[in-house]
VEXVOBA-262866 format. One line per 10 residues: number of its first residue (from 1); their letters; for each residue x, y, z of N, C-alpha, C. Coordinates in nm, 4 decimals, decimal comma. Layout:
// residues N
NUM) A) X/Y/Z/X/Y/Z/X/Y/Z  ...
END
This chain:
// residues 223
1) XXXXXXXXXX) -6,0514/-13,7834/11,9532/-5,9378/-13,8662/11,9644/-5,9435/-13,9781/11,9016  -5,8410/-14,0371/11,8340/-5,8480/-14,1775/11,7614/-5,8865/-14,2840/11,8548  -5,9590/-14,3715/11,8105/-6,0012/-14,5033/11,8998/-5,9003/-14,6165/11,8633  -5,9144/-14,7113/11,9268/-5,8409/-14,8398/11,9291/-5,9015/-14,9247/11,8017  -5,9884/-14,8657/11,7090/-6,0454/-14,9306/11,5968/-5,9357/-14,9769/11,5019  -5,9406/-15,1020/11,4610/-5,8324/-15,1553/11,3535/-5,8513/-15,0906/11,2220  -5,8132/-14,9624/11,2105/-5,8314/-14,8831/11,0920/-5,6681/-14,8459/11,0724  -5,6500/-14,8774/10,9279/-5,5166/-14,8785/10,8770/-5,5299/-14,8264/10,7204  -5,4727/-14,6763/10,7362/-5,4875/-14,6336/10,5780/-5,3715/-14,6443/10,4908  -5,2651/-14,6911/10,5839/-5,1373/-14,6914/10,5078/-5,1059/-14,7703/10,3811
11) XXXXXXXXXX) -5,2122/-14,8762/10,3682/-5,1806/-14,9552/10,2051/-5,2217/-14,8609/10,1178  -5,2859/-14,7505/10,1337/-5,2999/-14,6414/10,0440/-5,1906/-14,5727/9,9991  -5,1504/-14,5397/9,8845/-5,0375/-14,4963/9,8102/-5,0395/-14,3506/9,8202  -5,1927/-14,3139/9,7966/-5,2199/-14,1579/9,8392/-5,1875/-14,1188/9,9703  -5,2422/-14,1895/10,0692/-5,2141/-14,1636/10,1977/-5,0592/-14,1499/10,2494  -4,9960/-14,2594/10,1791/-4,8448/-14,2618/10,2258/-4,7572/-14,1223/10,1436  -4,8355/-14,0988/10,0364/-4,7470/-13,9843/9,9557/-4,7631/-13,8443/10,0141  -4,8833/-13,8585/10,0658/-4,9272/-13,7167/10,1172/-4,8492/-13,7148/10,2559  -4,8367/-13,8254/10,3324/-4,7293/-13,8118/10,4441/-4,5975/-13,7572/10,4139  -4,5433/-13,8324/10,2996/-4,4070/-13,7952/10,2855/-4,3781/-13,6622/10,2254
21) XXXXXXXXXX) -4,5114/-13,6132/10,1862/-4,5043/-13,4685/10,1319/-4,4971/-13,3506/10,2284  -4,5281/-13,4296/10,3715/-4,5467/-13,2921/10,4590/-4,4454/-13,3568/10,5824  -4,3741/-13,4694/10,5689/-4,2540/-13,5403/10,6679/-4,1914/-13,4164/10,7164  -4,1379/-13,3523/10,6385/-4,0320/-13,2390/10,6791/-4,0913/-13,1183/10,7567  -4,2232/-13,0969/10,7427/-4,2800/-12,9768/10,8228/-4,3277/-13,0099/10,9392  -4,3093/-13,1333/11,0086/-4,3651/-13,1703/11,1390/-4,2810/-13,0787/11,2402  -4,3502/-13,0113/11,3182/-4,2508/-12,9126/11,4121/-4,1698/-13,0153/11,4937  -4,0361/-12,9684/11,5110/-3,9581/-13,0036/11,6073/-3,9045/-13,1650/11,5844  -3,9407/-13,2306/11,4702/-3,9075/-13,3513/11,4294/-3,7505/-13,3781/11,4545  -3,6811/-13,2828/11,3865/-3,5442/-13,2951/11,3915/-3,4756/-13,2822/11,5229
31) XXXXXXXXXX) -3,5295/-13,2418/11,6110/-3,4962/-13,2406/11,7452/-3,4888/-13,3804/11,7934  -3,5909/-13,4533/11,7881/-3,6298/-13,5872/11,8277/-3,5315/-13,6818/11,7414  -3,4953/-13,6600/11,6199/-3,4300/-13,7499/11,5532/-3,2921/-13,7279/11,6068  -3,2447/-13,5941/11,6027/-3,1045/-13,5820/11,6733/-3,0795/-13,6581/11,8164  -3,1962/-13,6472/11,9036/-3,1673/-13,7203/12,0286/-3,1611/-13,8573/12,0139  -3,2366/-13,9249/11,9073/-3,2288/-14,0670/11,9140/-3,0875/-14,1151/11,8528  -3,0443/-14,0294/11,7814/-2,8897/-14,0566/11,7258/-2,7843/-14,0852/11,8318  -2,8262/-13,9998/11,9540/-2,7169/-14,0032/12,0780/-2,7252/-14,1489/12,1227  -2,8216/-14,2181/12,1176/-2,8479/-14,3487/12,1872/-2,7978/-14,4669/12,0989  -2,7658/-14,4411/11,9680/-2,7119/-14,5570/11,9146/-2,5692/-14,5982/11,9290
41) XXXXXXXXXX) -2,5540/-14,6982/11,9614/-2,4239/-14,7616/12,0067/-2,3235/-14,7472/11,9116  -2,2071/-14,6956/11,9397/-2,1138/-14,6519/11,8546/-2,0409/-14,8051/11,7787  -2,0746/-14,8862/11,8329/-2,0113/-15,0232/11,7856/-2,1315/-15,1160/11,7103  -2,2413/-15,0471/11,6730/-2,3404/-15,1030/11,5933/-2,3004/-15,1872/11,4763  -2,3236/-15,2913/11,4644/-2,3150/-15,3490/11,3251/-2,4176/-15,4068/11,2543  -2,5567/-15,4349/11,3280/-2,6717/-15,4526/11,2629/-2,7737/-15,3736/11,3204  -2,8554/-15,3214/11,2353/-2,9592/-15,2351/11,2941/-3,1049/-15,2589/11,2299  -3,1970/-15,2493/11,2951/-3,3462/-15,2839/11,2409/-3,4224/-15,1809/11,2256  -3,4680/-15,1203/11,1370/-3,5565/-15,0114/11,1384/-3,7286/-15,0339/11,0896  -3,8124/-15,0355/11,1904/-3,9605/-15,0906/11,2042/-4,0244/-14,9916/11,1415
51) XXXXXXXXXX) -4,1002/-15,0141/11,0387/-4,1785/-14,8885/10,9827/-4,0834/-14,7962/10,9283  -3,9926/-14,8359/10,8319/-3,8841/-14,7345/10,7815/-3,9491/-14,6471/10,6974  -4,0570/-14,6354/10,6457/-4,1262/-14,5313/10,5493/-4,0218/-14,5344/10,4443  -3,9721/-14,3894/10,4169/-3,8754/-14,3735/10,2897/-3,7355/-14,3980/10,3410  -3,7179/-14,4525/10,4451/-3,5757/-14,4707/10,5076/-3,5174/-14,3581/10,5771  -3,6072/-14,2511/10,6066/-3,5349/-14,1290/10,6550/-3,4501/-14,1435/10,7729  -3,4915/-14,2277/10,8614/-3,4287/-14,2335/10,9939/-3,3309/-14,3316/10,9874  -3,3334/-14,4328/10,9098/-3,2384/-14,5265/10,8777/-3,1109/-14,4525/10,8258  -3,1328/-14,3835/10,7044/-3,0294/-14,2987/10,6607/-2,9533/-14,2261/10,7682  -3,0328/-14,1270/10,8505/-2,9722/-14,0542/10,9564/-2,8929/-14,1405/11,0349
61) XXXXXXXXXX) -2,9261/-14,2531/11,0874/-2,8307/-14,3465/11,1696/-2,7183/-14,4037/11,0918  -2,7242/-14,4261/10,9675/-2,6191/-14,4760/10,9070/-2,5090/-14,3680/10,8828  -2,5565/-14,2439/10,8684/-2,4611/-14,1160/10,8411/-2,3944/-14,0940/10,9741  -2,4854/-14,1032/11,0752/-2,4042/-14,0829/11,1991/-2,3194/-14,1778/11,2430  -2,3247/-14,2970/11,2343/-2,2527/-14,4075/11,2610/-2,1368/-14,3999/11,1730  -2,1481/-14,3509/11,0497/-2,0248/-14,3464/10,9565/-1,9279/-14,2058/10,9934  -1,9712/-14,1283/11,0500/-1,8965/-14,0036/11,1062/-1,8182/-14,0337/11,2445  -1,8652/-14,1344/11,3107/-1,7950/-14,1836/11,4398/-1,6537/-14,2436/11,4428  -1,5525/-14,1747/11,4789/-1,4229/-14,2198/11,4675/-1,3836/-14,3580/11,5106  -1,4820/-14,4159/11,6124/-1,4606/-14,5435/11,6734/-1,5039/-14,6555/11,5623
71) XXXXXXXXXX) -1,5831/-14,6227/11,4797/-1,6171/-14,7214/11,3682/-1,6008/-14,6693/11,2509  -1,5320/-14,5799/11,2000/-1,5113/-14,5414/11,0801/-1,4512/-14,6395/10,9726  -1,3419/-14,7092/11,0335/-1,2614/-14,8005/10,9448/-1,3592/-14,9391/10,9238  -1,4341/-14,9483/11,0127/-1,5243/-15,0757/11,0039/-1,6819/-15,0570/10,9405  -1,6946/-14,9239/10,8805/-1,8332/-14,8833/10,8552/-1,8840/-14,9921/10,7559  -1,7905/-15,0355/10,6587/-1,8476/-15,1246/10,5664/-1,9153/-15,2535/10,6205  -1,8977/-15,2995/10,7499/-1,9502/-15,4027/10,8118/-2,1014/-15,3633/10,8323  -2,1330/-15,2611/10,8699/-2,2662/-15,2375/10,9034/-2,3773/-15,2915/10,8063  -2,4661/-15,3615/10,8756/-2,5861/-15,4121/10,7802/-2,7039/-15,3615/10,8592  -2,7976/-15,3120/10,7709/-2,9207/-15,2582/10,8196/-3,0438/-15,3348/10,7269
81) XXXXXXXXXX) -3,1497/-15,3534/10,8259/-3,2800/-15,3793/10,7582/-3,3997/-15,2976/10,7904  -3,4564/-15,2480/10,6790/-3,5845/-15,1482/10,6859/-3,6853/-15,2282/10,6372  -3,7964/-15,2131/10,7293/-3,9254/-15,3053/10,7186/-4,0316/-15,2014/10,7049  -4,1162/-15,2275/10,6095/-4,2503/-15,1530/10,6096/-4,3416/-15,2487/10,5060  -4,4797/-15,2258/10,5105/-4,5787/-15,2778/10,4328/-4,6339/-15,1892/10,3236  -4,6202/-15,0803/10,3327/-4,6859/-14,9646/10,2328/-4,6098/-14,9690/10,1160  -4,6849/-15,0073/10,0032/-4,6031/-15,0250/9,8675/-4,5264/-14,8695/9,8530  -4,6029/-14,7578/9,8742/-4,5456/-14,6485/9,8240/-4,4005/-14,6149/9,9229  -4,4166/-14,6546/10,0604/-4,3085/-14,6344/10,1268/-4,1704/-14,7361/10,0883  -4,2121/-14,8632/10,0520/-4,1073/-14,9536/10,0131/-4,0506/-14,9000/9,8933
91) XXXXXXXXXX) -4,1363/-14,8504/9,7938/-4,0717/-14,7947/9,6662/-3,9732/-14,6833/9,7063  -4,0132/-14,5837/9,8005/-3,9400/-14,4930/9,8238/-3,8241/-14,5212/9,8847  -3,8233/-14,6102/9,9973/-3,6866/-14,6671/10,0585/-3,6083/-14,7300/9,9531  -3,6516/-14,8102/9,8645/-3,5790/-14,8792/9,7828/-3,5127/-14,7841/9,6958  -3,5740/-14,6578/9,6466/-3,4954/-14,5679/9,5701/-3,3700/-14,5254/9,6505  -3,3912/-14,4795/9,7685/-3,3080/-14,4192/9,8683/-3,1901/-14,5010/9,8801  -3,2085/-14,6174/9,9016/-3,1024/-14,7138/9,9249/-3,0479/-14,8264/9,7905  -3,0948/-14,7672/9,6752/-3,0807/-14,8582/9,5793/-2,9117/-14,8741/9,5380  -2,8206/-14,7891/9,5830/-2,6830/-14,7992/9,5652/-2,5984/-14,8442/9,6840  -2,7016/-14,8771/9,7977/-2,6302/-14,9096/9,9124/-2,6480/-15,0772/9,9510
101) XXXXXXXXXX) -2,5493/-15,1465/9,9208/-2,5781/-15,2782/9,9349/-2,5657/-15,3556/10,0907  -2,5532/-15,2477/10,1874/-2,5748/-15,2648/10,3265/-2,6900/-15,2687/10,3694  -2,7966/-15,2202/10,3071/-2,9284/-15,1961/10,3487/-3,0145/-15,2968/10,2634  -3,0932/-15,3546/10,3475/-3,2078/-15,4558/10,3042/-3,3297/-15,4097/10,3121  -3,4275/-15,3824/10,2332/-3,5643/-15,3455/10,2569/-3,6691/-15,4804/10,2351  -3,7265/-15,4667/10,3441/-3,8191/-15,6042/10,3321/-3,9791/-15,5490/10,3610  -4,0558/-15,6532/10,3223/-4,2126/-15,5997/10,3125/-4,2504/-15,7079/10,4471  -4,3149/-15,6207/10,5417/-4,3837/-15,6861/10,6864/-4,4773/-15,5897/10,7167  -4,5879/-15,6443/10,7645/-4,6934/-15,5717/10,8441/-4,6824/-15,6028/10,9869  -4,6502/-15,4969/11,0549/-4,6267/-15,5078/11,2021/-4,7196/-15,5595/11,2743
111) XXXXXXXXXX) -4,8430/-15,5676/11,2334/-4,9584/-15,6287/11,3048/-4,9363/-15,7704/11,3208  -4,8270/-15,8206/11,2419/-4,8218/-15,9876/11,2657/-4,6716/-15,9949/11,3349  -4,6544/-16,0872/11,4049/-4,5387/-16,1317/11,4698/-4,3948/-16,1014/11,3734  -4,3072/-16,0526/11,4084/-4,1792/-16,0188/11,3451/-4,1047/-16,1568/11,3012  -4,0840/-16,1787/11,1853/-3,9975/-16,2949/11,1304/-3,8510/-16,3163/11,1998  -3,7764/-16,3974/11,1555/-3,6511/-16,4298/11,2054/-3,5499/-16,3460/11,1294  -3,5046/-16,2430/11,1641/-3,3953/-16,1825/11,0561/-3,2672/-16,1549/11,1295  -3,2540/-16,2571/11,2429/-3,1227/-16,2683/11,3367/-3,1287/-16,1552/11,4306  -3,0282/-16,1254/11,4954/-3,0121/-16,0433/11,5952/-2,9468/-15,8857/11,5731  -2,9754/-15,7954/11,6531/-2,9523/-15,6462/11,6161/-2,8943/-15,6152/11,7341
121) XXXXXXXXXX) -2,8019/-15,4974/11,7179/-2,7542/-15,4078/11,8322/-2,8386/-15,2917/11,8477  -2,9114/-15,2350/11,7560/-3,0138/-15,1418/11,7710/-3,1324/-15,1740/11,6871  -3,2306/-15,1224/11,7446/-3,3766/-15,1455/11,6883/-3,4393/-14,9848/11,6682  -3,4787/-14,9306/11,5970/-3,5191/-14,8046/11,5676/-3,6582/-14,8076/11,4984  -3,7427/-14,7253/11,5450/-3,8827/-14,7043/11,4683/-3,9002/-14,5491/11,4869  -3,9793/-14,5062/11,3826/-4,0252/-14,3605/11,3822/-4,1698/-14,3497/11,3507  -4,2527/-14,3261/11,4215/-4,3899/-14,2604/11,3980/-4,4679/-14,3815/11,3336  -4,4528/-14,5085/11,3787/-4,5076/-14,6094/11,3203/-4,5721/-14,6958/11,3939  -4,5133/-14,7231/11,5319/-4,5923/-14,8361/11,6247/-4,7407/-14,7777/11,6813  -4,7636/-14,6602/11,6758/-4,8858/-14,6193/11,7314/-4,9786/-14,6301/11,6127
131) XXXXXXXXXX) -4,9595/-14,6978/11,4991/-5,0913/-14,7379/11,4287/-5,1225/-14,8912/11,4582  -5,0538/-14,9603/11,5607/-5,1104/-15,0831/11,5936/-5,2031/-15,0817/11,7215  -5,2913/-15,1707/11,7304/-5,3607/-15,1620/11,8452/-5,2773/-15,1924/11,9748  -5,3193/-15,1629/12,0707/-5,2510/-15,1606/12,1991/-5,1808/-15,2998/12,2175  -5,2645/-15,3983/12,2265/-5,2248/-15,5428/12,2760/-5,1056/-15,5883/12,1721  -5,1103/-15,5512/12,0500/-4,9993/-15,5581/11,9515/-4,8760/-15,4821/11,9744  -4,8858/-15,3527/12,0334/-4,7829/-15,2798/12,0667/-4,6997/-15,3627/12,1567  -4,7775/-15,3853/12,2955/-4,6841/-15,4719/12,3852/-4,6345/-15,6029/12,3366  -4,7035/-15,6618/12,2611/-4,6229/-15,7806/12,1958/-4,5064/-15,7311/12,1130  -4,5308/-15,6562/12,0255/-4,4040/-15,6300/11,9478/-4,2928/-15,5702/12,0285
141) XXXXXXXXXX) -4,2992/-15,4933/12,1375/-4,2140/-15,4421/12,2221/-4,1206/-15,5678/12,2797  -4,2065/-15,6927/12,3122/-4,1428/-15,7951/12,3497/-4,0764/-15,8771/12,2504  -4,1301/-15,8708/12,1372/-4,0428/-15,9302/12,0257/-3,9026/-15,8575/11,9913  -3,9149/-15,7207/12,0120/-3,7975/-15,6416/11,9761/-3,6894/-15,6728/12,1036  -3,7463/-15,6833/12,2006/-3,6482/-15,7257/12,3293/-3,5742/-15,8411/12,2802  -3,6326/-15,9434/12,2447/-3,5939/-16,0695/12,1844/-3,4977/-16,0590/12,0704  -3,5133/-15,9699/11,9858/-3,4130/-15,9517/11,8819/-3,2906/-15,8708/11,9100  -3,2911/-15,8140/12,0293/-3,1610/-15,7330/12,0375/-3,0427/-15,8056/12,1123  -2,9195/-15,8003/12,0876/-2,8062/-15,8376/12,1430/-2,8053/-15,7777/12,2674  -2,7200/-15,8501/12,3717/-2,6920/-15,7789/12,4985/-2,6298/-15,6581/12,4931
151) XXXXXXXXXX) -2,6978/-15,5496/12,5547/-2,6294/-15,4069/12,5522/-2,6852/-15,3427/12,4360  -2,7818/-15,4255/12,3558/-2,8272/-15,3315/12,2587/-2,9477/-15,2291/12,2885  -3,0200/-15,1551/12,2067/-3,1049/-15,0178/12,2331/-3,1933/-15,0361/12,1659  -3,3255/-14,9946/12,1929/-3,4436/-14,9766/12,1119/-3,4750/-14,8432/12,1247  -3,4915/-14,7664/12,0221/-3,5370/-14,6280/12,0202/-3,6424/-14,5990/11,9465  -3,7588/-14,5589/11,9944/-3,9044/-14,5489/11,9366/-3,9358/-14,3858/11,9648  -3,8979/-14,3426/11,8368/-3,9600/-14,1963/11,8206/-4,0964/-14,2112/11,7773  -4,1818/-14,1722/11,8669/-4,3297/-14,2024/11,8736/-4,4368/-14,1069/11,8839  -4,5479/-14,1213/11,8418/-4,6610/-14,0423/11,8496/-4,7718/-14,1066/11,9865  -4,7655/-14,0414/12,0814/-4,8147/-14,0753/12,2107/-4,9478/-14,0046/12,2392
161) XXXXXXXXXX) -5,0387/-14,0432/12,3252/-5,1498/-13,9791/12,3579/-5,1359/-13,8585/12,4506  -5,1996/-13,7536/12,4499/-5,2153/-13,6359/12,5255/-5,2885/-13,6901/12,6483  -5,2660/-13,6493/12,7586/-5,3341/-13,6811/12,8943/-5,4793/-13,5928/12,8874  -5,4957/-13,5105/12,8316/-5,6510/-13,4366/12,8141/-5,6720/-13,4177/12,6790  -5,8276/-13,3993/12,6412/-5,8634/-13,3763/12,4956/-5,8147/-13,2400/12,4769  -5,8010/-13,1470/12,5794/-5,7810/-13,0121/12,5344/-5,6265/-13,0034/12,4898  -5,5333/-13,0715/12,5365/-5,4105/-13,1011/12,4910/-5,3943/-13,1592/12,3560  -5,4901/-13,2382/12,3539/-5,4843/-13,3270/12,1904/-5,5105/-13,2141/12,0812  -5,6348/-13,1312/12,1257/-5,6858/-13,0288/12,0225/-5,5620/-12,9337/11,9970  -5,4943/-12,8975/12,1061/-5,3758/-12,8059/12,0764/-5,2627/-12,8640/11,9900
171) XXXXXXXXXX) -5,2293/-12,9933/12,0207/-5,1320/-13,0597/11,9290/-5,1834/-13,0603/11,7859  -5,3037/-13,0901/11,7611/-5,3771/-13,1102/11,6149/-5,3434/-12,9561/11,5602  -5,3749/-12,8349/11,6305/-5,3706/-12,7280/11,5899/-5,2250/-12,6847/11,5426  -5,1353/-12,7157/11,6361/-4,9837/-12,7117/11,5872/-4,9633/-12,7581/11,4626  -5,0268/-12,8554/11,4171/-4,9880/-12,9503/11,2970/-5,0906/-12,9080/11,1691  -5,1510/-12,8028/11,2085/-5,2507/-12,7440/11,1166/-5,3704/-12,8694/11,0778  -5,3892/-12,9565/11,1786/-5,4908/-13,0599/11,1684/-5,6317/-13,0345/11,2623  -5,7237/-13,1188/11,2491/-5,8456/-13,1060/11,3093/-5,8645/-13,2535/11,3298  -5,9737/-13,2720/11,4282/-6,0125/-13,4275/11,4556/-6,0767/-13,4723/11,3529  -6,1300/-13,4119/11,2631/-6,1655/-13,4629/11,1180/-6,0573/-13,4667/11,0297
181) XXXXXXXXXX) -5,9606/-13,4092/11,0357/-5,8535/-13,4362/10,9480/-5,7312/-13,5214/10,9830  -5,7256/-13,5446/11,0938/-5,6264/-13,6257/11,1667/-5,6310/-13,7838/11,1133  -5,5260/-13,8579/11,1223/-5,5020/-13,9676/11,0659/-5,6042/-14,0609/11,1447  -5,6691/-14,1154/11,0716/-5,7708/-14,2345/11,1572/-5,6954/-14,3717/11,1761  -5,5906/-14,3788/11,1492/-5,5056/-14,5059/11,1701/-5,4426/-14,4899/11,2813  -5,4375/-14,3795/11,3616/-5,3884/-14,3481/11,4942/-5,4595/-14,4340/11,5920  -5,3719/-14,4982/11,6682/-5,4149/-14,5580/11,8043/-5,3234/-14,5135/11,9117  -5,3311/-14,4124/11,9540/-5,2661/-14,3414/12,0528/-5,2830/-14,3957/12,1707  -5,1546/-14,4126/12,2787/-5,1558/-14,4634/12,3987/-5,0544/-14,3771/12,4734  -5,0728/-14,3480/12,5867/-5,0252/-14,2785/12,6734/-4,8760/-14,3225/12,7011
191) XXXXXXXXXX) -4,7877/-14,2098/12,7341/-4,6380/-14,2419/12,7667/-4,5940/-14,3212/12,8413  -4,6803/-14,3103/12,9728/-4,6169/-14,3701/13,0899/-4,6515/-14,5208/13,0744  -4,7723/-14,5696/13,0117/-4,7973/-14,7103/13,0068/-4,6933/-14,7895/12,9278  -4,6719/-14,7093/12,8386/-4,5548/-14,7880/12,7330/-4,4248/-14,8021/12,8075  -4,3986/-14,6992/12,8673/-4,2344/-14,6915/12,9464/-4,2744/-14,8228/13,0281  -4,3907/-14,8195/13,1272/-4,4014/-14,9473/13,2043/-4,3769/-15,0815/13,1335  -4,4393/-15,0811/13,0246/-4,4463/-15,2106/12,9485/-4,2851/-15,2486/12,9114  -4,2207/-15,1702/12,8772/-4,0759/-15,1717/12,8549/-4,0030/-15,2245/12,9868  -4,0319/-15,1682/13,0655/-3,9587/-15,2209/13,2022/-4,0007/-15,3573/13,2193  -4,1306/-15,3923/13,2354/-4,1695/-15,5103/13,2560/-4,1252/-15,6289/13,1540
201) XXXXXXXXXX) -4,1122/-15,6067/13,0319/-4,0537/-15,6827/12,9501/-3,9338/-15,7249/12,9684  -3,8572/-15,6173/13,0260/-3,6987/-15,6539/13,0649/-3,5940/-15,5581/13,0158  -3,6578/-15,4487/12,9435/-3,5481/-15,3447/12,9112/-3,4923/-15,2742/13,0376  -3,3906/-15,2166/13,0456/-3,3318/-15,1416/13,1344/-3,2937/-14,9889/13,0904  -3,2537/-14,9189/13,2009/-3,2543/-14,7574/13,1565/-3,3477/-14,6990/13,0891  -3,4825/-14,7607/13,1063/-3,5957/-14,7189/13,0253/-3,6255/-14,5530/13,0715  -3,6545/-14,4701/12,9740/-3,6842/-14,3533/12,9852/-3,7449/-14,2809/12,8412  -3,8052/-14,1625/12,8846/-3,8419/-14,0752/12,7851/-3,7498/-13,9643/12,7735  -3,6549/-13,9509/12,6753/-3,5460/-13,8621/12,6531/-3,5679/-13,7575/12,5851  -3,6908/-13,7313/12,5017/-3,7233/-13,6080/12,4425/-3,8669/-13,6061/12,4152
211) XXXXXXXXXX) -3,9364/-13,4898/12,4344/-4,0750/-13,4945/12,4153/-4,1111/-13,3373/12,3621  -4,2039/-13,3410/12,2732/-4,2694/-13,2066/12,2335/-4,4229/-13,2345/12,2137  -4,5065/-13,2014/12,3244/-4,6347/-13,2452/12,2986/-4,6619/-13,3887/12,2993  -4,7352/-13,4510/12,1732/-4,7457/-13,5753/12,1488/-4,6290/-13,6627/12,0856  -4,5345/-13,5809/12,0558/-4,4242/-13,6657/12,0061/-4,3128/-13,6816/12,1032  -4,2609/-13,8168/12,1127/-4,1742/-13,8383/12,2209/-4,0663/-13,9642/12,1916  -3,9672/-13,9781/12,2651/-3,8471/-14,0592/12,2286/-3,8557/-14,1491/12,3395  -3,9018/-14,2693/12,3157/-3,8836/-14,3708/12,4432/-3,7536/-14,4520/12,3914  -3,6659/-14,4823/12,5164/-3,5429/-14,5532/12,4820/-3,5234/-14,6754/12,5744  -3,4894/-14,7848/12,5539/-3,4704/-14,8963/12,6414/-3,3507/-14,9686/12,5920
221) XXX) -3,2781/-15,0264/12,6981/-3,1417/-15,1207/12,6674/-3,1688/-15,2588/12,7168  -3,0968/-15,3478/12,6563/-3,0791/-15,4818/12,7128/-2,9919/-15,4954/12,7932  -3,0019/-15,5685/12,8997/-2,8698/-15,5904/12,9808/-2,7683/-15,6916/12,9339
END
């Protein structure tokens, strides 16, 4: 199982491109994404996507909000910020949103504290935060809490640790991977620890709302 060693291969264009090539084949991923969309407030005007990759989840959120009757007339007011540090991912996201002036793609490494981008109604992340060492995970969660407006939501579609080595092996097999071919950048942490961190930081209504093996959706709101 991956250790907490600070290995991060995502600066490699080849590593990022390989992931993008198989992203659509991750089992049950669309189920987790669909559940995430349920928790985005209908009145969201500013959204932050941490580890945006090629902008996949941010595009889904924007599309979902555009279809909701309650904000349809005000959709043009929606502002989004997508954050990544991988050159290949930044290029892909830039192409996806090239004609969308409501989206700003910025370069930032989540290993370091978040800059001041203002306040947000929703912060989302998809399969990104598990690449951080555990201490930085918790610090980032606290920073996210500080960025959210009252009643805001944090939705983290995440890769978490299995409770046993056998279950981890079964997860890898389901993805067609082995311990030798799994991502060395992974620094997996159990679900319960992360849910408890969110509660301690001050998030409310914290829960895991979807899970398939090591893939889970963690959600918390600000009061």
